[in-house]
Steps between C-alpha positions, in 0.01 A plus 500: 500500500194277507215687671246228459604198706124420517315511179273802426214250477564362841530849657179609327318202642616564851400865474164398366439234760580752777267756345218251469540409869507870600170589329286199532276424796611185672221221497520296815447115484198409719552198701239326720636321812276215618616423855420547865585856626543674841329549720457122477780348708672271256852462361394504141295819573815660629695371205281640239471837667876520519532399126254771396661750713847426355365512138345837560820626664727373222284545196216731601471637149481141341241305688166553666402243756143405551423291803249213494469372866405138548268442795287211647131536554550596851774771437420859413817705538524879469792592272689821485359570151163351374594204286360508144474118511445231768501123490281307740693161499201338678284547192564348158295759335723781634786350292282532181391854583865611570618363170214687319565828667873482425439397139277804471780739600687578185787670700590189688790319320621256769371304795738373769356232717657397837436124529486305829311169505302604809357800335304324240367190666161633604357441152579206282553669164512866580850580413479286177166693394686839565816408300300330218269808442769769554598660170807677636861386536547361852823425702468266791730507809507161674573552871491124566640233258443131628740236391406158387139587426223242463322475163215741599729767635734470200206544261357786688837695517554429129148616415560830688833556339361445144300818538807711611747684294762441766539332839701681768661306775743618773761236506689296240394186679142593444567551138661162466199336667261663258723399212578145605205387707219693328661486144455880447728650245792681665449786249183586676658521836668814653675495841461826685608463861279619784565880540675632804553847651812702488621612843724777621792430722375496870698461826389157643609605849269807486211287355528256783488781759193644320314162535623436863744231399829647605773253532280212380579242231189518282335205330179565308237368271198677350185451306140415541509225760383149430608148576679474156764730637608237757613749744512233771820374341680824615341478835628139556839623387519804723614318830812399326562838349430681824754276677768656300346833432297604809456844351303368194141616439265356232252732342183354345364772286151498360125437547332163446388454133135635488379184317639283779338720774167464330522125504684414824554829679841541670564126563849501342609820681373343836689202425819689460438699809445189707809337364693818588391467860567124509860551381544807733584734209297793622807721536634420164190519273303811394167455317416813301140432399459765235487550122803733502532803272769432248756764626477344857525138367801592303674649805428180690662301223805731494555468880477111471817309537366164362169460316340157536277361236358165607219438259397119481329544154736312271337632193499879600619628165580868627484687825460878525616494857814312413576747219448804729724354766797411282473845315522666839836345554402237748709186549238225438447152617230329284323179420562380150192640320574544123538873547767462772688233294530723208594820689726369788764358267871602508502547881221752529321324789461172680254227397367260760247208464131541560399488868851457625550704821831345571647619171336841541675550843837395362462742200387806711778434757752498224388822363451677839856404597657636170423866423724484196316215335168684563644806344632294205151340453351847514719640225451190277123508557463869409690429182304200422172685548587827338335395164171442693455865610145612400667755273650211302189285519304788346750514208462135424123520513509809276721314246263209514191726440691674224580171328144398473396834371757452213713782641218756451515601864775751545687467831544846637720490812391732766781743630562429875479789738827660573630351831819629663465254795787269419738788404416666840555175684841456314622851594673569809604858632828434302381373157301215328619147572638299215316163529210339669419143586154467341357820622704532831784757463843337534709760690794263473522577125580864571442793260615601146533832326325333191180443699490828685559692174209326326278533811563866508397536129179298568399687817578839325257399227246377768520842669459672162176319452354502848678787689500256811719660756599162641706452175718777597638301790580219265662719249714660779618145611600398152671836419708478815582134426634612162700778671634251758637274213682785342892511562722800524606464139127520397469128404239276653514176668212262484487231770429588866435233773247515778763669720524780254846403394627464138567145401783340321275447207551859407855439423442182308232626264493758223266768632455715197144399449433589864647839446290560192179408687576735769541789242173398335309513837664835611423648161131382519465647843638838375236501222235521777654781684199722451296265723757349737668666796779732385762312719440191299606648169777692648646179650439310179685767303800488726529118478470503114763770454743326731453186308522634146856633551608138432213376293688506157694203629186286487471270198227242602233511234208511746674742740528754215139438414391567862704807528353634172161454652601685817650791310195520270290552819752734663485732191829656594672683216846454656456109488379494137849427364516183714148392395620534131816322573327199632236509219781504238666199668170307475468607136858371426424177683190460292671570178776250582266218583217542257455285196214366288330287771643662808417861595630536834778675703669179615555154371238355734172592666518464885319696786345851488515523125222745460690780675759525215264613217298702759817682607570596140153635459542702807823640356308592184233688698781705644714557196280424204777303329319289258765225518401432854130481408551282202724236686266510804211404283685233298653338803174502698308344214770228481468434869120482482529253225689274731289544823136565378372154389155492345409818687642377841814583665783257584805673604851357453558218739780537756553121459675571166541842319417529128818503312564681159564173318164374620243692297204290619256652750569452865498114527542475881189444715503650852764734652281809443549782746253770593753772447528424129127520467491831676782656294320386185183685605699818592661487161166445323346806661793705399476390148121569490565852620743563219341298206128531611452148366225311686661158441734591792200561720372146427838361559519680844171340608592153364842513670354605832247214490810274540485603868135413517537147355528524128824297479580148419393372842183694506585604865513836670843660558362790702340418846205740547479406861843589610580756230815309429626361158628149472875481411463306175316288253679172459423211266270312737451729797497859621769611755282614787751713668398864479826693501553868458618492128175310383256692715639843397519398148134403505405823655687710238305317240172517676536885548586543148168349403323714761612801314388367187160411645468865637576629156800703629864474416692167520759380748792622292364855437 
């Protein structure tokens, strides 16, 4: 047999790479962010703060963010931490001094400047002087890109751009304008959408009650108030809306822009309040004159039925308020600013003309009268905006920073905190629900033995790590569900509906794999009998023995592998012959299929592949039969050669299995499932335990990073806010539903790494 599917040189390189990473001190890339910052009330200040927070949360060991607030002569804000740098945009000398200070700091490698034309108008050449004298690489984010510039503006923007390594804009339309109208090379332009916040599922009815809006149809708009928002368009449309929807209320959220207050006081707000009285709208409008904390603002957006964006600025390149609203799941009616035109494609919202109250009233009434349409818009909007989550924005920024440091910056993904929130939400007193719609449990999908078996393994492991007594209740629920699914003959059924009735699907589907997963879960529970309540292991033993009477009839490849793992954990002498019987069957399958370029148990690679070599390795740990160990290693190396591409994992796509006659690596893009990533991580930890080869540890970490965004879309698969895991990575999008299989699979993988980080045993010990 060929023991070296990967070359010795490659294996040695992987081991050395891991050893180097393990023993070296990580050097962070220092980045200076030149921008406004809170406590200044400014959209760009909030944007930059959110970006820095997300970078720190996602890549805390890779980047060190140094803030450089920009202020006018009159401003003197107190920041949470004393800033090392400041820029007085009213003084040209301050620009030169800042460049000199940054140049003197040898640890600074990048400068990221947030550009808005209004920031740099107080001095004629201040920004030019700063960029000309700065000796560090600079990336400039343009928050406004004006189309059809005159000669002076075009030359000014090109002049600024010449100093930058890269220009970041937030829409493709802005990128096209820079390229076509300003003649800037597309290679220099990167599109990174405005970041948005991930949100947990919330009950809209409960939120409305919380904010005294019970039984109201809620319209809203938010942001720093100014005449450019053109809120009077909505006020003029409201009489027609109220005529058909008398229970409507319009929320105007936000304080007046501080710069406007300084120049004209509350003139615009007074105008809106006067118009409200003139149109007799007092009972249907609520002014909330406050700069709302983010959690409160997001709750207002989540309870909104229709969000109204009525800006009259035809050249507004991007809007943070618009981004936040659509990512909160609001149905949106918007004027055709470039940002809205780009995002509200494919029926994700309604576009109206500027200053068109008649169109606004028709659009709003259409949405308020059709709840299904609003829900459809919500689902499409959430899918459309998923790539813009701050977690994904930070990945794109990090890759950009890395690009201009010639890949010298190592991206170390931060492990998220363990979060059982979504699993708890998905679990009733009967079992864990099969599917969810986004993050809302879908009780209509019922329950499965598969999901409850996996959930029991994961929560048993969580209890082993944390000794949290609340885990025992979950374990009891899942164990009782497994018992519920066992028939008198010892076999298990898999599918149970919301009424706790077995469905027809049980009699139309081969359930051998489900039976195998149940034995794996029960065996794993028994392995923890020293720390779990005695009745748990006693119940599990009875269920296993009742099932194994007929287990020899099982011939499904993966079912046999699951059972081997379960018996390995159970450590029962009387079941050793069955373990060997199944292991020998796997050996025969392997010997039948293997040839020069194919070292596998079947003539194809499908789902859950890693469990097969892992099961044989478990059999070796029990029996010490060297054939098991040899085939386990050879087959696993073969599998890894197909799914580990340039150090990153790409599991076999469910869009097309890899056939024996096709010896090329996995050609399909998308169709990658979290369960396959998790099973690979479990197998890697088992192989590390047996072979003590550090390359397996490196592969474990690289594989887990798939959940965190190291995949072909550079998008997160795990949602750290809900604790749920998305259901799949497709070619062009992520499936945002967070079902039980995906969420539990993620947790199994995450707990496995937790054991590694705590320098204890691994998940498959």
